[in-house]
Residue frames relative to the residue before (quaternion, step in Angstrom):
aa qw qx qy qz dx dy dz
M 1.0000 0.0000 0.0000 0.0000 0.00 0.00 0.00
Q 0.1524 -0.7848 0.5964 0.0715 3.53 -1.10 0.77
V 0.0693 -0.7855 0.6127 0.0529 3.48 -1.01 0.82
N 0.8212 -0.0514 -0.0401 0.5669 3.55 -0.59 1.20
G 0.7495 -0.4598 0.2048 0.4300 3.48 0.96 1.00
R 0.6417 0.4765 -0.3040 0.5184 3.59 1.38 -0.10
K 0.4862 -0.6642 0.5011 0.2671 3.51 -1.08 0.89
V 0.1540 -0.7583 0.6266 0.0926 3.53 -1.05 0.86
D 0.3409 -0.7420 0.5346 0.2177 3.61 -0.60 1.06
L 0.0767 -0.7849 0.6132 0.0446 3.60 -1.01 0.82
N 0.4375 -0.6825 0.5154 0.2777 3.55 -0.92 0.87
D 0.7082 -0.4817 0.3001 0.4200 3.63 -1.26 0.30
F 0.6138 0.5492 -0.3616 0.4369 3.59 1.02 -0.69
V 0.6946 0.4593 -0.2704 0.4832 3.55 0.78 -1.08
Q 0.6022 0.5412 -0.3700 0.4556 3.70 0.88 -0.58
R 0.6935 0.4639 -0.2660 0.4827 3.57 0.81 -1.05
F 0.6324 0.5505 -0.3293 0.4343 3.63 0.94 -0.88
L 0.7021 0.4796 -0.2577 0.4589 3.47 0.81 -1.19
G 0.6597 0.5463 -0.2741 0.4373 3.50 0.96 -0.99
Q 0.6954 0.4636 -0.2545 0.4866 3.57 0.86 -0.92
A 0.6552 0.5026 -0.3413 0.4490 3.52 1.00 -0.73
V 0.6428 0.4910 -0.3185 0.4943 3.65 0.99 -0.73
I 0.6812 0.4778 -0.3298 0.4460 3.62 0.81 -0.76
G 0.6051 0.5563 -0.3346 0.4609 3.54 1.13 -0.66
M 0.6703 0.4957 -0.2888 0.4708 3.58 0.94 -0.94
V 0.6747 0.4885 -0.3088 0.4592 3.56 0.89 -0.99
Q 0.6638 0.5130 -0.3204 0.4399 3.68 0.84 -0.90
S 0.6450 0.5168 -0.3433 0.4462 3.68 1.03 -0.50
L 0.5509 0.6307 -0.3975 0.3752 3.65 1.26 -0.21
R 0.5177 -0.6426 0.4626 0.3242 3.60 -0.90 0.83
G 0.7850 0.2899 -0.2456 0.4893 3.64 -0.91 0.96
V 0.6222 0.5068 -0.3742 0.4647 3.56 1.15 -0.14
E 0.2003 -0.7739 0.5947 0.0856 3.55 -0.86 1.06
E 0.8131 -0.1779 0.1162 0.5420 3.66 -0.89 -0.68
V 0.3657 -0.7287 0.5502 0.1802 3.52 -0.82 1.17
Q 0.1032 -0.7604 0.6381 0.0638 3.62 -0.84 1.04
T 0.7997 -0.0688 0.0685 0.5925 3.64 0.85 -0.94
I 0.0706 -0.7702 0.6298 0.0710 3.51 -1.14 0.51
R 0.1189 -0.7609 0.6337 0.0732 3.59 -1.05 0.87
L 0.0113 -0.8125 0.5799 -0.0584 3.52 -0.65 1.14
E 0.0443 0.7716 -0.6342 0.0198 3.50 -0.98 0.94
I 0.1127 -0.8078 0.5785 0.0113 3.53 -0.79 0.98
S 0.0268 0.8031 -0.5951 0.0120 3.50 -0.91 0.98
R 0.2379 -0.7632 0.5712 0.1863 3.59 -0.92 0.83
S 0.2995 -0.7133 0.5961 0.2150 3.55 -0.98 0.75
S 0.5796 -0.6052 0.4264 0.3405 3.48 -1.22 0.59
P 0.5119 -0.6636 0.4079 0.3623 3.68 -0.89 0.77
């Protein structure tokens, strides 16, 4: 994971937690079958 271009180290628990949370949300979407890979990029715009 990178935040503002800087790598953030995640321990094994946090990696699994975030990964499983994202997979669970994506699998619940209509039209999504077996998940092989997910690419996710999030950007916040200034208020």
